[in-house]
Residue, then its C-alpha position, 0 to 999 in steps of 0.5 A: m500500500r505504501y506505494f500507491q500512496r500520493t507524494q507531496n514532494r514537488g520540487a524546488g517551489l515549482s507549482d502546478n498552478d504556475p502559467l510559464t512553466g510550459i512557456a520555456n518547452l514551447f520556446d525549445l520545440g519552436l526552435v527545434f521545429i525552425v531547424g528542422l524546417l530549414l534543413a528539410l528545405f535546404g534537402t528539398y531544394h538541393l541548396e547545400d551549394l550555397l553553404r561551401q565556399d568552392s561551390q557556383l550556382t545560378i538560380t533563376k527567380e520570377s516573381s508572380n508580377g513577371e520581373m525576373e532576377i538571375i542569382t549567382k554564386k562563384g565561390t564566396k561572391i554573391e550577385a544578384i541581376k534584375v533581367t529588364k524587358d530593354k531591348a539591347k543595342g550594339k553590335g554582335q555576333r550570332l552564337g547559336v539557336a534556342y529551341r523550345l521543345k514541347d514539354g518545355s525544356m528548352v535546348y541551345v544549339p551552338e553554331k559553327e565558328n566561321p565569323a565571316a558566314d553571319p555579320p555582325r548585328q545591330 
């Protein structure tokens, strides 16, 4: 019978009526959840290359209003370039042709290097 008796010793002054006893546990749980979410996002999108110093990475991002941004990482340098709808002007050389396939992917086919075959465009 002595094993079924309730003990009245509850520790160093903590009582069940204190509303702040569970806050510390919720804060710890929140931190664990955030770290787990970050690890899952890095694993899902294969962003481990962002953390490596010797990696090269290019990300193309498009917002809901159609603005595009190209983010490039070379080593420890990260550069973001916003793409505008302005037309480029100047002289240049045709490098190849890009085709869009039925599944939506794009294929770039470089042309043979023959500078006399294609005059510079303006």
